C-alpha positions in Angstrom: 0.0 0.0 0.0 1.2 3.5 -0.9 -0.3 6.5 0.9 -0.5 9.9 -0.7 -1.2 13.2 1.1 -2.2 16.3 -0.8 -4.3 14.3 -3.2 -6.8 17.2 -3.6 -3.9 19.4 -4.8 -2.1 19.6 -8.2 0.8 17.2 -7.7 -0.7 15.0 -5.1 -3.7 14.4 -7.3 -1.6 13.4 -10.3 0.5 11.1 -8.1 -2.6 9.4 -6.6 -4.1 8.8 -10.1 -0.9 7.5 -11.6 -0.3 5.1 -8.7 -3.9 4.0 -8.6 -3.7 2.5 -12.0 -1.1 -0.1 -11.0 -0.7 -0.1 -7.2 -2.8 -0.3 -4.1 -3.2 3.3 -3.1 -4.6 5.2 -0.1 -5.3 9.0 0.0 -5.2 10.7 3.3 -6.8 14.0 4.3 -9.6 15.7 6.3 -12.3 15.2 3.7 -12.8 11.7 2.4 -15.5 12.9 -0.1 -13.1 15.4 -1.7 -10.4 12.7 -1.7 -12.6 10.2 -3.5 -13.5 12.8 -6.1 -9.8 13.7 -6.7 -8.6 10.1 -6.8 -11.3 7.7 -7.9 -10.6 4.1 -7.0 -8.1 5.0 -4.2 -8.9 4.1 -0.6 -9.9 7.4 0.9 -9.2 7.7 4.7 -10.0 10.7 6.9 -7.1 12.0 9.0 -5.9 15.3 10.4 -2.3 16.4 10.2 -2.6 17.8 13.8 -3.8 14.4 15.1 -1.0 11.9 15.2 -3.2 9.0 16.1 -5.5 9.5 13.1 -2.4 9.6 10.9 -1.1 6.3 12.4 -4.5 4.7 11.6 -4.3 6.1 8.1 -0.8 4.8 7.6 -1.4 1.4 9.0 -0.1 -1.2 6.5 1.6 1.4 4.3 4.8 0.6 2.6 5.6 4.1 1.2 4.3 7.6 1.8 4.2 10.7 -0.4 4.3 13.8 1.8 2.7 17.1 0.7 2.1 19.8 3.3 0.9 23.3 2.5 0.8 25.5 5.6 4.1 27.3 6.6 2.6 28.2 9.9 2.2 24.6 10.9 5.5 22.8 11.0 3.9 20.2 13.2 2.1 18.8 10.2 5.4 17.3 8.8 6.5 16.3 12.3 3.3 14.4 13.0 3.3 12.7 9.5 6.9 11.5 9.9 6.4 10.3 13.5 3.2 8.4 12.4 5.1 6.9 9.5 7.8 5.5 11.8 5.2 4.1 14.1 3.3 2.5 11.2 6.5 0.9 9.8 6.6 2.9 6.6 9.7 1.9 4.5 10.2 4.9 2.3 9.1 8.6 2.5 9.0 10.8 -0.6 8.8 14.5 0.3 7.7 17.3 -2.0 9.8 20.4 -1.3 10.9 23.3 -3.5 14.0 24.2 -5.5 14.1 27.6 -3.8 15.8 25.9 -0.8 19.0 25.9 -2.9 18.7 29.6 -3.9 21.3 31.9 -2.3 19.6 34.6 -0.3 16.2 32.9 -0.2 15.3 33.3 3.5 11.5 34.0 3.3 9.0 32.2 5.4 8.0 29.6 2.8 11.6 28.7 1.8 12.7 28.6 5.4 9.8 26.3 6.2 10.7 24.0 3.3 14.3 23.8 4.4 13.3 22.9 7.9 10.9 20.3 6.5 13.8 18.7 4.6 15.8 18.5 7.8 12.9 16.8 9.5 12.8 14.2 6.7 16.6 13.6 6.8 16.4 13.1 10.6 13.3 10.9 10.6 15.1 7.6 10.6 13.5 6.3 7.5 14.7 6.0 3.9 13.7 9.2 2.1 13.7 11.0 -1.3 13.3 14.8 -1.6 11.8 16.3 -4.7 12.6 20.0 -5.4 10.6 21.4 -8.3 10.7 24.9 -9.7 7.5 26.8 -10.2 4.6 24.8 -11.6 3.5 25.5 -15.1 0.0 25.1 -13.8 0.4 28.3 -11.8 -0.6 30.1 -15.0 -4.1 28.8 -14.6 -4.5 31.9 -12.4 -4.6 33.8 -15.6 -7.5 31.9 -17.1 -10.3 34.2 -16.1 -8.5 37.4 -17.3 -7.6 35.7 -20.6 -11.1 34.4 -21.1 -12.7 37.8 -20.4 -10.2 40.3 -21.7 -7.3 38.5 -23.4 -4.9 40.2 -21.0 -2.5 39.0 -18.3 -1.2 41.4 -15.6 2.0 40.3 -14.0 5.1 41.7 -12.4 8.4 41.4 -14.3 7.0 39.9 -17.5 10.4 39.3 -19.1 11.9 37.4 -16.1 12.5 33.7 -16.7 11.8 30.6 -14.6 12.6 27.0 -15.5 9.1 26.0 -14.6 8.1 22.4 -14.6 4.9 20.5 -15.6 3.3 19.0 -12.5 2.8 15.8 -14.4 6.6 15.4 -14.6 6.9 16.0 -10.9 4.2 13.3 -10.3 5.9 10.8 -12.6 9.1 11.3 -10.7 7.4 10.8 -7.4 5.8 7.6 -8.6 9.2 6.3 -9.8 10.7 7.1 -6.4 7.8 5.5 -4.5 7.7 2.3 -6.6 11.3 1.5 -7.5 14.6 1.0 -5.6 17.7 3.3 -5.9 16.2 6.6 -4.9 16.8 6.5 -1.1 18.7 9.5 0.4 18.5 11.4 -2.9 17.5 15.0 -3.7 16.2 15.7 -7.2 16.0 19.2 -8.7 13.0 19.1 -11.1 12.7 21.8 -13.8 11.3 22.2 -17.3 13.5 21.9 -20.4 14.0 25.7 -20.7 13.6 28.9 -18.7 10.6 30.8 -19.8 9.1 34.2 -19.0 5.5 35.2 -18.5 5.6 37.1 -21.7 6.7 34.0 -23.6 4.1 31.9 -21.9 1.5 34.4 -23.1 2.8 34.0 -26.6 2.4 30.2 -26.4 -1.1 30.6 -25.1 -2.0 33.0 -27.9 -0.8 30.6 -30.5 -2.6 27.7 -28.9 -5.9 29.7 -28.5 -5.5 31.4 -31.9 -6.3 34.7 -30.3 -4.3 37.6 -28.9 -3.1 37.4 -25.3 -1.4 40.5 -24.0 1.1 40.4 -21.2 1.2 43.6 -19.3 3.8 44.3 -16.7 2.8 45.8 -13.4 5.0 47.2 -10.6 6.1 44.8 -7.9 4.5 47.1 -5.3 1.1 46.6 -7.0 1.5 42.9 -7.1 2.4 42.8 -3.4 -0.7 44.8 -2.6 -2.8 42.2 -4.4 -1.1 39.3 -2.6 -1.5 41.1 0.8 -5.2 41.3 0.2 -5.4 37.5 -0.3 -2.7 36.1 2.0 -1.3 36.8 5.5 1.5 39.3 5.4 4.4 36.8 5.8 3.1 34.8 2.8 2.7 38.0 0.7 6.2 39.0 1.6 7.5 35.6 0.6 5.9 35.9 -2.8 7.4 39.3 -3.2 10.9 38.0 -2.3 10.4 35.1 -4.8 9.4 37.5 -7.6 12.5 39.6 -6.9 14.8 36.6 -7.0 13.2 35.6 -10.3 13.8 39.1 -11.6 17.5 38.7 -10.6 17.8 35.5 -12.7 17.9 33.1 -9.7 15.4 30.7 -11.2 16.7 30.2 -14.8 18.9 27.1 -14.3 17.7 24.0 -16.1 18.5 20.7 -14.4 18.6 17.4 -16.4 17.1 15.2 -13.6 13.6 14.8 -15.1 15.0 13.5 -18.4 17.5 11.3 -16.7 14.9 9.8 -14.3 12.0 9.4 -16.8 14.0 8.5 -19.9 12.4 11.3 -21.9 12.6 15.1 -22.1 10.8 17.2 -19.6 7.6 18.6 -21.0 7.8 22.1 -22.4 5.3 24.9 -21.5 3.8 24.7 -25.0 2.9 21.0 -24.4 1.3 22.0 -21.1 -0.6 24.9 -22.7 -2.0 22.6 -25.5 -3.2 20.1 -23.0 -4.9 22.7 -20.8 -6.2 25.1 -23.5 -9.9 24.6 -22.6 -9.3 26.3 -19.2 -8.5 29.5 -21.1 -11.3 29.4 -23.7 
């Protein structure tokens, strides 16, 4: 049995569906009904990351665990999951982290939390694998409404580049690590095949949709104000710091790990855009 957390999210959902086609799979979270919708066919078990006993019950009989946590204010979520995994006799933990942990000068809340989570994984006493993706290509789904209604994307630093990665490639790498030997005590940097800017992503979307898509730059201060209305201040500041690092070129490096691990090139943004065009129409 392989247990997946975060199955209602982007990467966790892909992982659960890929695993479920060939392996006994259990998805763990607070809402079994949402889990069943996200991963049909998987065993959906209710558990709370703050309740170690519920996690131990959810992990009973598990051979491997895919760990996705999302709240930087709750480091106990990872602590509890790893402790429950030890108690349940889990043999391998695969943790979704972020490539920002390797960026010089990245000391914002989210990156610091991910670094500390990685240390928890290394110290947990179980075989582990850490996945470090760059920005998800699917983040551009946040543009869908503005493209549908006005054909315009407002974004800070439209010409800055990020070696963003298709979440399906992250999931495929996770499944490989969860189901085959040789990935213990490894850290993998996961990127797309090239660095790409928001302006270039808009060009691809315009070609795929056969309609104009304008990419309009906005000041970082305006972007921060928008984030601050939606998120707690430390999260908004972390997003601002991340945007600044991207503008400084910190996120352009392409790593060959996806191609080496999967035996094929990492998917390009154009591939992702063609497969998700209906969201923008």
